C-alpha positions, 0 to 999 in steps of 0.5 A, spaced: 497 773 790 495 765 791 491 763 797 494 758 802 491 752 803 488 752 810 491 748 815 484 744 817 485 741 810 492 740 809 490 736 817 485 733 813 490 730 807 495 727 813 495 725 819 498 729 825 502 726 831 508 729 836 514 726 836 520 727 841 526 729 837 532 734 839 528 739 836 523 744 839 516 743 837 511 738 833 512 732 827 507 733 822 508 725 820 506 724 814 508 717 812 510 711 816 515 706 814 513 699 812 519 694 811 517 688 805 521 683 802 526 683 807 530 678 804 530 680 797 530 687 799 537 685 803 540 684 796 538 691 793 542 694 799 548 697 794 543 700 790 543 707 792 545 714 790 552 714 788 553 723 788 556 725 795 551 730 800 554 737 797 553 735 789 546 733 791 545 739 795 547 744 790 543 740 785 537 741 789 539 749 790 540 749 782 533 746 781 529 750 785 532 757 782 530 755 775 523 753 778 523 760 783 529 765 781 530 769 787 525 766 792 530 760 792 534 764 797 528 763 801 530 755 802 536 752 805 538 745 803 541 740 806 542 732 804 545 728 810 545 721 807 546 718 814 539 720 816 535 714 813 538 707 816 534 703 813 535 706 806 528 709 805 527 716 803 525 721 808 525 729 809 524 734 815 522 741 813 522 747 818 521 754 818 527 759 821 526 766 825 527 770 819 522 766 814 526 761 811 524 753 810 530 749 811 529 742 808 534 736 810 533 729 807 537 723 806 538 725 797 537 730 793 530 727 791 528 726 798 529 734 799 526 736 792 520 732 794 519 735 800 519 742 798 515 741 793 509 737 798 510 744 802 509 748 796 503 744 795 500 744 801 502 750 803 504 754 798 498 752 793 502 751 788 504 746 782 508 744 777 506 740 770 508 738 763 502 743 761 505 749 765 506 751 773 502 755 778 508 758 782 505 764 785 508 764 792 505 767 797 510 773 801 512 771 807 512 763 806 507 760 810 511 758 817 511 751 819 509 749 827 514 744 829 517 739 823 514 737 817 516 730 815 515 725 810 517 719 808 516 713 803 515 706 805 518 704 798 525 703 796 524 705 789 520 710 785 521 708 778 519 712 772 519 711 764 517 705 759 521 703 754 517 706 749 516 713 752 523 714 748 520 714 742 513 716 743 515 723 747 523 723 749 525 721 742 526 729 740 528 731 745 534 737 746 538 738 753 533 744 756 527 739 755 530 732 759 532 738 765 526 740 765 523 733 766 529 731 771 527 737 775 519 734 775 522 727 776 526 730 783 520 734 785 515 727 784 520 723 788 523 719 782 530 715 784 529 710 779 529 712 772 530 709 765 535 711 762 536 708 755 539 714 751 545 714 746 545 706 746 545 705 738 552 708 739 556 703 743 551 698 740 554 700 733 562 701 736 560 693 739 558 689 732 563 693 728 568 691 732 565 684 731 566 684 723 559 687 722 559 692 716 555 699 716 550 696 711 548 690 715 548 695 721 544 700 717 539 694 715 538 693 723 537 700 726 530 703 725 529 711 724 529 714 732 522 715 732 521 707 731 528 705 736 524 702 742 521 697 738 528 696 735 531 695 742 526 690 744 527 686 737 520 687 734 522 692 728 528 693 723 531 698 718 524 702 718 525 709 718 533 708 717 538 709 716 540 711 723 545 718 721 551 717 725 551 725 727 544 722 731 549 717 735 553 723 736 549 727 739 545 721 742 551 720 746 553 727 749 545 728 750 546 721 755 552 724 758 548 730 761 542 726 762 546 721 766 550 726 771 544 730 772 539 723 775 545 721 778 546 729 782 540 728 784 541 721 787 537 718 782 539 711 781 539 711 773 538 705 770 542 703 763 540 697 758 543 690 756 543 685 751 537 681 750 539 676 745 536 680 739 542 680 734 542 684 726 542 678 720 549 680 719 552 675 725 549 669 722 555 671 716 559 671 721 558 666 725 554 661 721 555 656 727 551 660 732 545 658 734 541 664 731 534 664 731 529 667 726 523 669 729 516 670 726 513 677 724 511 682 729 504 685 730 502 687 723 508 687 719 512 682 715 519 680 714 521 685 710 521 689 717 521 684 723 522 677 724 528 678 729 534 674 729 535 671 736 541 668 740 540 663 744 542 664 750 545 658 752 551 660 746 557 662 748 557 668 743 551 670 746 555 671 752 561 674 749 556 679 746 552 681 751 560 682 756 562 686 750 556 691 750 555 691 757 562 693 758 562 699 753 556 701 756 559 701 764 566 704 761 562 710 758 556 711 763 558 708 769 554 704 773 549 704 778 548 696 778 541 695 775 540 694 768 534 692 764 533 688 758 526 684 756 526 677 753 521 675 748 517 682 748 510 680 744 514 674 742 514 667 744 520 663 746 523 657 742 521 653 747 516 652 752 519 648 757 521 651 763 528 648 763 529 651 757 526 658 760 530 658 767 536 656 762 535 662 759 535 667 764 540 665 767 545 666 761 542 673 761 544 674 768 550 672 767 552 676 761 551 682 767 554 679 772 560 677 768 561 684 767 558 687 773 558 682 780 553 687 783 548 688 777 541 687 778 536 685 772 530 690 772 525 686 768 519 688 765 513 683 767 508 686 760 510 679 757 506 675 762 500 678 761 501 680 754 501 673 752 498 668 758 497 662 753 504 661 753 506 664 760 503 659 764 505 658 772 510 653 771 513 658 765 513 664 769 516 660 775 522 658 771 523 664 768 523 668 774 527 663 778 533 662 773 536 669 776 537 669 784 532 672 789 533 678 790 538 680 783 531 680 779 526 687 780 520 685 776 516 691 773 509 689 774 507 693 768 499 694 767 498 693 775 492 698 776 488 694 770 491 687 769 496 686 775 501 679 774 504 679 781 497 676 783 497 670 779 505 669 780 504 668 788 508 676 788 513 674 783 515 667 786 519 671 791 522 676 786 522 683 788 517 687 784 515 694 783 507 696 782 507 700 776 501 705 773 502 704 765 496 709 764 497 711 757 499 707 750 502 711 744 502 717 747 495 719 745 490 724 747 484 724 751 482 725 759 483 718 762 485 715 769 483 709 773 484 713 779 480 708 784 485 703 782 491 707 783 489 710 790 487 702 792 492 698 788 499 699 791 495 698 798 492 691 796 499 689 793 502 690 800 498 687 804 498 681 799 500 674 802 508 674 802 509 680 797 515 683 796 513 689 793 520 694 794 516 700 789 511 703 786 512 706 778 509 710 772 510 707 766 507 711 760 508 709 753 507 717 752 507 723 757 505 730 756 498 728 757 492 727 765 498 731 769 493 730 774 493 722 774 502 722 774 501 726 781 496 723 785 500 716 783 507 720 785 504 722 791 502 715 794 509 713 793 510 717 800 502 715 802 501 711 808 493 709 806 489 712 800 488 718 800 480 721 800 479 722 792 474 728 793 479 732 798 484 730 793 482 733 787 479 739 790 486 741 793 489 739 786 484 744 782 486 750 787 492 749 787 493 749 779 490 755 778 492 759 785 485 760 785 479 757 790 474 758 785 468 753 787 466 752 780 473 750 779 472 744 784 466 741 781 468 741 775 474 737 777 470 733 782 466 731 775 472 730 771 475 724 777 468 720 777 468 720 770 473 720 765 478 719 770 476 713 774 475 707 769 473 702 772 472 697 767 477 690 768 483 690 764 481 697 760 487 699 755 487 707 754 487 707 746 483 713 744 477 709 741 474 715 739 471 715 731 475 722 731 482 719 731 480 712 727 480 711 719 472 712 719 468 706 717 461 704 719 462 700 725 467 704 729 467 703 737 462 709 740 461 706 747 466 710 753 466 708 760 463 714 763 457 719 763 458 725 758 454 729 761 459 730 767 464 732 762 459 737 758 458 741 766 466 740 767 466 743 760 462 749 763 464 750 769 470 751 766 468 756 760 465 759 766 471 761 770 475 764 765 475 770 764 478 771 770 484 766 769 486 767 762 492 768 765 494 762 768 497 757 763 495 751 766 487 754 766 488 755 759 491 749 757 486 745 761 480 749 758 483 747 751 483 740 752 476 739 756 473 743 751 478 738 746 474 732 750 467 735 749 468 736 742 471 728 742 464 726 744 460 731 739 464 727 733 462 720 735 455 723 736 455 727 728 458 720 726 452 716 730 447 721 725 451 719 719 451 713 720 444 712 722 442 717 716 446 712 711 443 706 713 436 709 713 438 712 706 436 719 708 441 723 704 439 731 707 441 728 713 448 725 712 450 732 708 448 735 714 451 731 720 457 731 715 457 738 713 457 740 721 463 736 723 467 736 716 466 744 715 466 747 722 467 743 728 472 739 726 476 746 723 473 749 729 477 745 733 483 745 730 483 753 731 483 751 737 488 747 738 493 752 734 491 757 739 495 753 745 503 751 745 502 744 747 498 742 742 501 743 736 503 739 730 508 743 728 512 744 734 514 736 734 516 736 727 520 743 728 523 739 734 524 732 730 527 737 724 532 740 728 536 734 730 538 734 722 545 736 720 543 738 713 536 737 709 536 730 708 537 728 715 532 733 717 528 730 712 528 724 714 526 725 722 520 729 719 518 723 716 520 719 722 515 724 727 510 724 722 508 716 720 509 714 727 503 719 729 498 716 723 500 710 719 506 707 724 509 704 718 509 703 710 502 701 709 498 703 716 501 696 719 499 699 726 495 705 724 492 711 728 496 707 735 500 714 737 494 719 734 495 726 738 489 731 737 494 737 735 493 742 730 495 740 724 493 733 724 486 735 726 486 740 719 490 735 714 489 728 717 482 727 721 478 732 717 481 729 711 479 722 712 472 724 715 471 729 708 472 723 704 468 718 708 462 722 708 463 724 701 463 717 699 457 715 702 454 721 700 456 718 692 453 711 694 447 714 696 446 718 691 448 712 685 445 707 689 450 703 691 453 699 696 458 703 701 465 698 700 469 699 706 475 696 702 475 701 697 474 707 702 480 704 706 485 704 698 482 712 697 484 714 704 491 711 705 493 715 700 490 721 703 494 718 710 500 717 705 500 724 702 501 727 709 506 724 711 510 727 704 506 734 704 512 737 706 507 743 709 511 747 715 506 747 721 506 753 725 510 750 731 507 757 735 500 758 738 496 763 734 489 766 735 486 768 742 484 761 746 478 765 750 475 767 744 475 761 739 473 757 746 467 762 747 465 761 740 465 754 740 462 753 747 456 757 744 454 754 739 456 746 741 454 746 748 446 747 746 448 742 742 450 736 747 444 739 751 439 736 747 443 729 746 443 728 754 435 726 757 438 729 763 432 727 768 433 719 767 440 720 771 440 721 778 442 727 782 448 727 787 449 732 792 455 737 790 458 743 795 454 749 796 455 755 791 457 762 795 450 764 795 448 758 799 444 754 792 446 747 791 450 746 785 446 740 781 448 736 776 445 729 773 450 722 773 450 715 773 450 712 781 455 707 779 460 713 777 460 716 784 463 709 788 469 713 790 465 719 793 
């Protein structure tokens, strides 16, 4: 049975105050209301839950049954939309005499979030992508008086247009159901809902006269649809089978029904102006511009055709599509579309840019007079040379104030509200982007996400109306997303040390001091990147095409990772039955071996440059023939790190072998070459079993062999020659047709123990621990101080 968090610790987490109410007792008042952007926010009042109170209550009750089984009967759920007069979500919980907990809130999301807060801070439980720890006490811990939580933000946004390709592309309904449950528990009320839109686009284009060939040349394959929707990419990975449209449309109906049942407000797609080339055949007089290539692609698969928003055809196509969307999906009156995503407009004239946004919005309101445009602000930080203040203001002010919500997409590192005067009056949502490409690897900016939202609230004339999480890929670093989602219900930043200590306890259901210290070390190192503008692309040599000029710099002290690794390993014997612990043992061991890979790479490079053949052979041999195979075996032991699961999910969506093979190629290409020629090579890298053996290890083997051959024959290493050779290895992986295991194999602890005993001493040899300063850490049960060394610069948030 799990240990409950002591009441004194809960009191430290939350401010307590007594409030007079009709209910007896005291209230634990967690959060306060702060009204921002009153005029703009007033225009958003109609963005509310559509489902009735009974429907939302039933949705939360069913969630609890899925999550807690029979223990769901210990909770009494009630939704009462009249509880909140200002539209801000709130929930109140109290205990009954028969040991049940009553949760009452104004929306299903609010009630689910309230219950999850109770589960976390009173029952020491945890729910995450990487497993749950739900050892509930029996009976439930009683509440003294009433526990009240309230968000000071109208909206809590979730997802990124890229998430649809990097993470959710192969999902079935059970996986979507699990994710929507997670959204509700974590307070999300404004999720992106883009699934199935290609089926509607196909209907629109065929009604205009395009033929199937022209449509097939427009849509990409499933793994690349995010960039097709944004106008970056066409045809690559296609053609898109008709069965795909049918399945995705059916899935979208279930997704929307469930989101709305919780009281969420799904964001639906709208028209941005990107059209198939066939439009120029049908409408030769239309004002269509062919843009230049995107990223490292040429016009074979890029170079979008953009219809001028001022052309009457824009209004026709946009209204046709949105009418289809509303007819099929219903509407909650908020739509996302992004003009000029990583593409420059035809003109920088402010009058032109204002006319563009005005035309896009007019298209929306012609179908839905209550339409609100949700727009990503990525374009402003991606190309600041083009988007100067006059251009930004023109684009934003082309839409009436309050009828656009701007996603400050990368606010934890590159906030745009601060140089746009709070988006020139338009409401905005402060978003944490965090992850690019769904990369593996420990990463976070916990200081910035802890402070950033509150700085945005205090900003002069702030129009902040919400917080958001907008990762390109999910199912990684769950601690960061739990912290970020909780901040939407806080009135001030948390004490990060206390917060992560409680996180460690509830994640494993254990009060082991080793775990607390390990997580404090992780939080001040890998999870506390403070480099301005840093983008979390996994730059480790492990997952990059080898060269003699690879980046090995990191933002943290590796000693912290190695010590956390040791502490987790020592705690392992008593916690191996806990899924979340096994995941973290694998993940932190993986991170340690990622660091060691960089060390071995430097040895290989330095030995080659010093022309020491034996040392190249030694370091290269350990890396290629032991470390990487051991890492592959470790990853194979946990279901969350399997290439085979990703490919199996993709293949399962095919109606026949031809479709299954198409999806297989999509799945493999996206996480490796990302294009026909390695156009965005390793952008979406994953440290998965199968990839480690047949992709990364093969590249490193070829690299070491070529270096040895160059030294042996006294000739220089030529990167171009290597790139040509390794491309065949990379391409070979995509077409090898090998079936990879989709179920874990091997004993995680046995493999982790072998790796630790072999490589932990190796890691210590690379650390000059005496050069670092000592910090204070909690005392062990014996009264002795646990010591560790680190750079003082990493401890700022303590």
